[in-house]
C-alpha positions in Angstrom: 86.4 36.4 68.5 84.0 37.3 66.0 84.3 41.1 64.4 82.1 43.3 61.6 84.2 43.1 59.4 82.5 41.4 55.8 83.0 38.3 54.4 85.1 38.7 51.2 83.1 37.9 48.0 84.1 35.0 45.6 85.4 35.6 42.2 82.5 33.4 40.9 79.9 36.1 42.8 82.0 39.2 41.4 82.2 37.9 37.9 78.3 37.2 38.1 77.4 40.2 39.0 79.1 41.9 36.4 77.2 39.7 33.8 73.9 40.5 35.3 75.3 44.4 35.4 76.1 44.2 31.8 72.7 42.0 30.9 71.3 45.3 32.2 72.9 47.9 30.0 72.9 45.1 26.7 71.0 46.8 24.2 69.4 42.9 22.9 69.9 39.7 24.0 70.3 38.4 20.4 73.4 36.5 22.2 70.8 34.1 24.3 70.5 32.7 20.5 74.0 32.4 19.1 76.0 33.1 22.9 78.2 29.7 22.1 77.4 30.6 18.4 79.4 33.7 18.1 82.9 34.1 20.3 82.5 36.0 23.4 86.1 37.2 23.7 85.5 39.0 20.4 83.3 41.0 21.9 85.1 42.1 25.2 86.1 45.6 26.1 89.7 46.6 25.5 91.8 47.0 28.1 93.0 50.5 26.6 91.7 52.1 23.6 88.7 51.4 21.5 85.2 50.7 24.0 87.7 50.9 26.6 85.0 53.1 28.6 81.9 51.6 29.7 79.0 52.9 27.7 75.9 52.6 26.1 77.6 51.8 22.9 80.2 49.6 24.4 81.2 47.1 21.8 79.1 44.3 22.6 76.4 46.4 21.8 77.5 47.8 19.2 78.3 44.8 17.3 74.3 43.2 18.4 73.3 46.9 17.0 74.9 46.2 13.8 74.2 42.6 13.6 70.4 43.2 14.7 70.3 46.5 11.8 71.1 43.8 9.3 68.1 41.8 9.9 65.4 44.5 11.1 63.4 45.0 7.6 64.3 48.4 7.0 67.8 48.5 8.1 68.9 51.9 8.4 70.7 53.1 11.6 67.6 55.1 12.6 66.0 51.8 13.4 68.5 51.0 15.6 68.7 54.2 17.3 64.7 54.1 18.0 65.3 50.5 18.8 67.9 51.7 21.8 65.3 54.7 22.6 62.7 52.0 23.3 65.4 49.7 25.7 66.4 53.0 27.4 62.2 53.4 28.1 61.4 50.0 29.3 64.0 50.7 32.0 63.5 54.0 33.0 66.9 55.3 31.6 67.7 58.5 30.5 65.8 58.8 27.1 69.3 59.2 24.3 69.6 61.2 21.8 67.7 60.6 18.3 70.9 61.5 16.0 72.6 58.3 14.7 75.7 59.8 15.1 77.5 58.3 18.2 76.0 54.8 16.9 78.1 55.5 13.5 81.0 56.7 15.3 81.0 53.2 17.4 80.0 51.2 13.9 83.8 52.5 12.6 85.8 51.6 15.7 84.8 47.4 15.1 88.0 45.7 14.1 87.6 44.3 10.5 89.7 41.4 11.6 87.3 40.8 14.9 84.3 40.3 12.4 86.1 38.1 10.1 87.7 36.1 12.7 84.0 36.1 14.2 82.8 34.7 10.5 85.1 32.2 10.4 83.9 30.8 14.3 80.6 30.6 12.8 82.0 28.3 9.7 84.0 26.6 11.8 80.5 25.3 14.2 78.5 25.0 11.2 81.1 23.2 10.0 81.4 21.2 13.0 77.7 19.9 12.6 77.7 19.4 8.7 80.1 16.6 9.7 77.2 14.6 11.9 74.9 14.8 8.9 75.1 12.4 5.6 76.2 14.1 2.3 74.5 13.5 -1.0 77.8 11.3 -2.1 79.0 10.2 0.9 81.3 13.3 0.6 81.2 16.7 2.3 80.4 19.1 -1.5 81.4 22.3 -1.2 79.4 24.9 -3.9 81.0 27.9 -5.4 79.0 31.1 -7.1 79.4 34.5 -7.3 77.3 37.5 -7.1 77.5 41.2 -7.6 76.7 43.9 -4.8 75.8 48.0 -5.4 76.2 50.7 -2.8 76.3 54.6 -2.5 77.9 56.6 -4.7 80.5 58.3 -3.3 84.2 59.1 -4.4 85.9 56.5 -2.0 83.6 53.7 -3.3 84.3 54.1 -6.5 87.8 54.1 -6.2 87.8 50.9 -5.0 84.8 49.4 -6.7 83.9 51.2 -9.8 81.0 51.6 -12.1 80.8 50.3 -15.2 82.3 51.9 -18.3 79.5 52.4 -20.2 77.2 54.1 -17.4 78.1 58.6 -17.5 79.2 60.2 -14.1 77.2 60.2 -12.0 74.5 58.0 -13.6 75.8 54.7 -12.2 77.0 52.9 -8.9 80.1 51.4 -7.5 79.8 48.0 -8.2 81.4 44.7 -6.2 81.9 41.3 -6.9 81.5 39.0 -4.2 82.7 35.3 -4.7 81.8 32.4 -2.1 81.8 28.9 -1.0 79.1 27.1 0.8 78.8 23.8 2.5 75.7 22.5 0.0 74.6 20.2 2.9 74.2 23.0 5.5 74.1 26.1 3.7 76.8 27.4 5.7 78.9 30.2 4.2 82.4 29.0 4.6 84.5 31.6 2.6 84.6 34.6 0.6 86.3 36.4 -1.3 85.2 40.5 -2.8 86.8 42.3 -5.7 85.2 45.0 -8.0 83.9 44.6 -11.9 87.5 44.1 -13.1 88.3 40.7 -11.2 87.0 37.3 -12.4 85.3 35.0 -10.6 88.0 32.1 -11.2 90.7 34.6 -9.2 88.7 35.3 -6.4 87.9 31.5 -5.7 91.6 30.6 -5.9 91.9 32.9 -2.7 89.9 30.7 -1.3 91.5 26.7 -1.9 92.1 26.9 1.6 89.0 26.2 2.4 88.7 22.6 0.9 90.4 19.8 2.5 91.3 16.4 1.4 88.0 14.2 0.5 85.4 17.0 -0.7 83.7 17.8 -4.2 83.6 20.9 -5.5 80.5 21.6 -7.1 80.7 24.5 -9.7 79.0 25.6 -13.0 80.7 26.6 -16.5 82.0 29.6 -15.5 84.4 27.5 -13.4 85.3 25.4 -15.9 89.4 25.4 -16.1 91.9 23.2 -16.7 94.4 24.8 -14.0 91.9 24.7 -11.6 90.7 21.3 -11.9 94.7 20.4 -11.3 95.6 22.1 -8.4 92.3 21.3 -6.6 93.0 17.5 -7.6 96.3 17.7 -6.2 94.8 18.8 -2.8 92.8 16.1 -2.7 89.5 17.2 -4.0 87.2 16.4 -6.4 85.5 18.1 -8.8 82.5 18.5 -10.9 81.7 20.9 -13.4 79.9 22.0 -16.6 81.6 21.7 -19.2 82.4 25.0 -21.4 85.3 26.4 -23.9 85.9 22.9 -25.4 83.7 20.7 -27.4 82.4 17.3 -26.2 85.0 14.2 -27.2 83.1 11.8 -28.6 82.3 8.5 -27.6 84.5 7.0 -30.0 88.1 8.5 -29.1 87.4 8.7 -25.6 89.7 6.0 -23.4 87.3 4.0 -21.9 83.1 3.9 -22.0 81.9 3.3 -19.1 78.1 3.7 -19.8 75.4 5.8 -22.3 76.5 8.7 -22.0 79.5 8.2 -19.6 83.2 7.9 -21.0 86.7 8.8 -19.8 88.5 11.3 -21.6 92.2 12.5 -21.6 92.2 16.7 -21.7 95.4 18.2 -23.3 96.8 21.0 -21.7 96.1 24.8 -23.0 98.1 26.2 -25.4 99.9 28.9 -23.7 97.9 32.9 -24.0 98.6 36.1 -22.6 95.0 35.8 -21.8 94.9 33.1 -19.2 94.3 34.0 -15.5 97.5 32.7 -13.9 101.4 33.2 -14.8 103.2 31.5 -17.5 105.4 29.4 -14.7 102.7 27.7 -13.5 101.6 26.9 -17.0 104.9 25.0 -17.3 103.9 23.2 -14.0 100.9 21.5 -15.4 100.8 18.2 -16.7 100.4 17.4 -20.3 97.2 16.1 -19.7 94.3 15.4 -17.7 92.3 12.0 -16.8 88.9 13.3 -16.4 85.0 11.5 -16.8 82.4 12.9 -19.5 78.7 12.7 -18.4 76.1 13.8 -21.1 73.0 14.8 -18.7 69.8 15.0 -20.3 66.5 17.1 -19.5 63.4 15.1 -19.3 61.2 17.6 -17.7 59.6 20.4 -19.0 60.3 24.4 -18.3 64.3 23.9 -18.5 66.1 26.2 -20.5 68.6 23.6 -22.0 67.5 19.9 -23.1 70.9 18.3 -22.4 74.5 19.5 -21.1 77.7 18.1 -20.5 79.2 17.3 -17.0 83.1 17.0 -16.2 84.2 15.3 -13.3 87.3 14.0 -11.5 85.3 10.8 -9.9 86.1 8.3 -12.7 84.7 5.4 -10.5 81.5 5.0 -12.1 80.8 2.2 -9.2 81.0 4.1 -6.4 79.4 7.7 -8.2 77.1 6.9 -10.8 76.2 8.9 -13.7 72.9 9.5 -12.3 73.8 10.3 -8.8 76.5 13.1 -10.1 73.5 14.1 -12.7 71.4 14.6 -9.2 74.1 16.2 -7.2 74.6 19.1 -10.0 70.6 19.4 -10.3 71.2 20.7 -6.3 73.5 23.4 -7.9 71.0 25.7 -7.9 70.9 25.6 -4.1 73.7 28.2 -4.3 71.6 30.6 -6.4 69.1 30.6 -3.6 72.0 31.0 -0.9 72.5 34.4 -2.9 69.0 35.4 -2.8 68.6 34.4 0.9 71.3 37.2 1.8 70.8 39.6 -0.7 66.9 39.8 -1.5 65.7 38.3 1.7 68.5 40.0 4.3 68.9 43.0 2.0 72.3 42.8 0.6 72.3 43.5 -2.4 72.1 47.4 -1.8 74.5 47.9 0.7 74.4 51.2 2.4 77.7 52.3 4.3 79.3 55.0 2.5 83.6 54.1 3.1 84.9 51.1 1.6 85.9 50.1 5.3 82.2 50.2 6.4 81.2 48.3 3.2 83.8 45.7 4.0 82.1 45.5 7.9 78.6 46.1 6.8 78.9 42.6 4.1 80.7 40.7 6.8 78.0 41.4 8.9 75.7 40.3 6.5 77.4 36.9 6.2 77.4 36.8 10.5 74.1 37.4 10.3 73.3 34.3 7.4 75.7 31.5 9.2 73.5 32.9 12.6 70.1 32.5 11.1 71.9 28.8 9.3 72.1 27.9 12.6 68.7 28.2 14.0 67.5 26.4 11.0 70.2 23.5 12.0 69.1 23.6 15.3 65.2 23.8 14.5 65.7 20.8 12.1 67.6 18.5 14.2 64.4 19.2 16.7 62.0 18.1 14.3 63.9 16.1 12.5 63.6 17.8 9.2 66.7 18.3 6.3 67.7 21.7 5.6 66.0 22.0 2.3 62.2 21.4 3.6 63.0 24.6 6.5 62.1 27.8 4.8 65.5 30.5 5.3 62.9 33.9 5.0 60.2 32.5 7.9 63.2 31.9 9.8 64.3 35.7 9.5 60.9 36.9 10.2 60.6 34.0 13.0 63.8 35.7 14.7 62.8 39.2 13.8 59.3 38.9 16.3 61.0 37.0 19.2 63.7 39.1 19.7 61.7 41.9 21.7 60.7 38.8 23.7 64.1 37.4 24.4 65.2 41.3 25.4 62.7 42.0 28.3 64.2 42.7 31.9 62.2 40.5 33.3 62.9 37.1 31.3 64.4 34.4 33.4 67.2 31.3 32.1 63.8 29.0 32.3 61.7 31.2 30.8 64.5 32.2 28.1 64.5 28.2 27.4 60.8 28.3 27.1 61.1 31.0 24.5 64.1 29.4 22.4 62.1 26.4 22.1 59.1 27.8 21.0 61.3 29.4 18.7 62.3 26.5 16.9 59.1 25.0 16.8 57.7 27.9 15.7 60.3 27.8 12.4 60.0 23.8 12.0 56.3 24.6 11.3 56.9 26.4 8.1 58.1 23.5 5.3 58.9 24.1 2.1 57.2 22.3 -0.4 58.7 20.4 -2.9 57.3 21.5 -6.6 59.5 19.4 -9.2 59.2 20.4 -13.1 57.0 24.1 -11.4 57.6 27.2 -13.8 58.0 30.6 -12.6 59.4 33.0 -16.1 61.2 36.0 -14.5 59.1 38.5 -15.5 57.1 41.4 -14.3 53.7 42.2 -13.1 53.7 45.7 -11.5 54.3 48.2 -13.6 57.2 50.6 -13.1 56.4 54.5 -12.2 56.9 56.7 -15.1 60.0 58.6 -13.7 62.7 59.7 -16.6 66.4 57.9 -15.9 68.9 60.1 -14.4 71.6 60.9 -17.4 73.8 62.9 -16.1 74.5 64.5 -12.7 71.3 65.0 -10.8 72.3 68.8 -9.9 72.9 69.4 -14.3 69.3 67.7 -14.8 66.1 70.4 -14.5 62.4 69.3 -14.5 59.6 69.9 -16.7 56.5 70.2 -15.3 54.8 67.8 -17.4 54.4 64.0 -16.4 57.6 63.9 -14.0 60.0 64.4 -17.4 63.9 65.7 -17.0 66.2 67.0 -19.0 70.0 68.3 -18.7 70.4 72.0 -18.3 71.3 73.7 -21.1 74.7 74.7 -21.6 
């Protein structure tokens, strides 16, 4: 006998309705671009504690709002709030407050461990794609370098990342040092380590040894020319290609074997123990007495370079498998790591951070690195669809394209088929803006536009007084 009881809904239908409801309350659809790249389980609501209540600034919304913020040209919290107000107006919802307080409180609830897990996941995803492409010398090349970051001058930031001793209190900014490992082929950031101005790049680099796997090639400049590090990486099955520093080149007459013009095998003696070494005496005792290396003199024939020649030191001793020219060409590609840092710091704006506490500064850095890897994913997908190499695609053009595509992807009426069409158009737009190879081009690092004639801050701001003539300032009389 039929009844009026409603048929129970399946778990699949309930889940589909929940996803549709969440999509209606999602402030951005960037997850459509990076849904498989960003692990959704890291953004799920906690059952208890932080983000347990359904609200506008849920864990997912806060993450993607933060993600969108580091991508925006303005980069301020107010920009995010305005975007949320536009989202509410588009869906005929109550317009939220213009205050940034709720958003800033939600950002503080984001767990650093979750952000680190998301960054690690993005690195693994890009690394899996790197294995599908051909590497310069048939092996994965990991290029390493360091850079500096500045942040707001607050007491807490100064305690974690003190400013330079040469600067007067109140006249400088906290300085952090960032060391990072990149995949040379894809440009993906594989790992990073953060220190202060007192931390050398080598100790930060040693925290990232776990990034390497057996068979990798480490590529670095003269800052990484260290007997200890060459030996430790070699014990892990990792070869190195670095610039000679702090030691004189070995003459061909003293070499153990001559492999070719300006290409010799040498024996490096273990350095003498010194307290200034960045490793312990026990570690020094464990080093071998000599290290077999290969020394290659590289002559620069292209005009415009600062040096005419330099020396490479490498543990790749087989001249047949790895010719001197191939290794010289590989080292010239090391400059790409400078461009990777320029992409993050200048193009994306991480050069000067905004957060005022060490925990939030750490989260801000992590969000920049996550967004950087996400852009690299777009470039990888666009290059794959157009059969282009990574070096042919512009990072800045990719960021600009994503900024302009985001409103179209976030429209309420965009369905699955339309969203796929928009993503295909996004890939096509990214692939069309190609970088032109211009070898030998000279661009001196000089500034043409003159700065405004403001004075320099020489003491605390509240101790300065204005002289009403040509914007000059002086310290108040005691």
